[in-house]
N, C-alpha and C positions, 0 to 999 in steps of 0.2 A: 386500605393501602392508599396514600395520597399520590399526587402527581410525581413528586420528587422520588418517592420510593419506586414508583412504576418506571420512571426514566432510569434509575439506578439499575434496576433489574434488567431492563432492556439492554443496557450497556454490558452488563455482565455476560449476557447470552450472546453478545454480538460475535465473537470469534466463532462460536458454534454455528451461528447462522451463516456466516461468510463461508464456512467449510461446505455448506449445503449447496451453494450456487455452482453452476458450471462455468461462471466467468472467473477469469484470472483476476484476483484482487491482491494488492500489496499496500501496506501503509508505511509511510516514512514519517519520521519526526521532522521538525523545522529545518534541520541541517541536512536532510536528504538521506539519512541512514534508515535502513529498514528496521521496522519494529514488529511487523507482522506480515505474513503472506499465507494465502490458503494453498491447499494442495494442488489445485489447478494451476496456479501461478508457478508453483514449484515444478510441475511436470511440463509446462509450457517452456520454461527457460532452462530446464535441466539441472537445476540446483535444488538441494535440500534446504529447508529454512535454517538449519544450523550453519550452513555455508554462507548465508546472506544476511541473517540478523546481525545488525550492527555495522554492515557494509553499506557503502553508497549505492543508490540506484544506478549511477553511472557505470558500475561494474558490468551491467547487462548489455551495454550498447558500445558501439564503435565511436570514436571521436567525433565524426561528422554527425551522427544521430544525436549524441549528447548536445552538440552545439545547436542543431536544429530544434530540439526540444526546449532548450533554454531561450532560444530566440522567438519561437512561435507559441509554445504552450505556456510557459511561465507567465509571460505578460497577461494572458488571458485569465489564468488562475489568480493573479495578483489583483486584477481588476474586478473580477466577478466572483471570486471565492470558490 
């Protein structure tokens, strides 16, 4: 198995790996819509993934928190990745 095949296999197993952690993890696409969330995330926010997949991350927070995240977190992510 070459490096590319190994990386592909690792990505295939990624959702299973993310389900095993006790950390709440969610993934959004570039426009901020949920594409994945593990069970811990679902339990933390009280939503099933069926309720949130395709919805904006903003659904989980009040207006002030969304504003704060956009002003403080997004610039850091944009700069540092």
